[in-house]
N, C-alpha and C positions, 0 to 999 in steps of 0.2 A: 504494500500500500504506500503510495506517495502522498506526502503532505506538503503544503506550501506555507510560507510564512504569512502571518496575518498582516495585511496591508496597514492597518491602524498601528500595530505594534512597530512595524518598520518605520513609519512616519514619525512616531513618538521617539524612537531611538535616534533617528537622523536629526530631529529637532533638538534633542538633548545634546547630541554631539556638536552641532553648530553653535548652540548656546555656550557650551564649554569652550569651544574654540574662540568665540568672540570674547569670552570672559578671561582669556589668557590662561586657561587651565589645561590646554593641550599643547604638547610639544610636537611640531610637525615640520621637520626640515624639508628642504627642497627635494623634488623628485630626484632620486639617484639610486642606482646607476641607470643610465639609459643604454639598452642593448639594441643596436641596429641589426636587423635581420634582413640580409640582402633579398630583394624581390618579394618580401613578405610583410615588412613593417617594422615594428619595434616593440620593446617591452619596457615598461617603467615600474620601478618599485616606489611605493608611496608610504613610507613609514610614518607612524604617529604613536604617541604615548600619552596617557593621562592616568592619574591615580584612580584606583578602583573605588567605586561607589558602593561600599558595603554597609 
């Protein structure tokens, strides 16, 4: 059986993440590294970190 994430939960999580980012609670360095893949495109890593909300 396949299940999907609840759209409301996803939007709430995204909203919380953007609020934390705007509030300076998230560390997110520039995208790095960029790997160029000839004739196919590229791959980017987008690291980020914030303290757990427990």
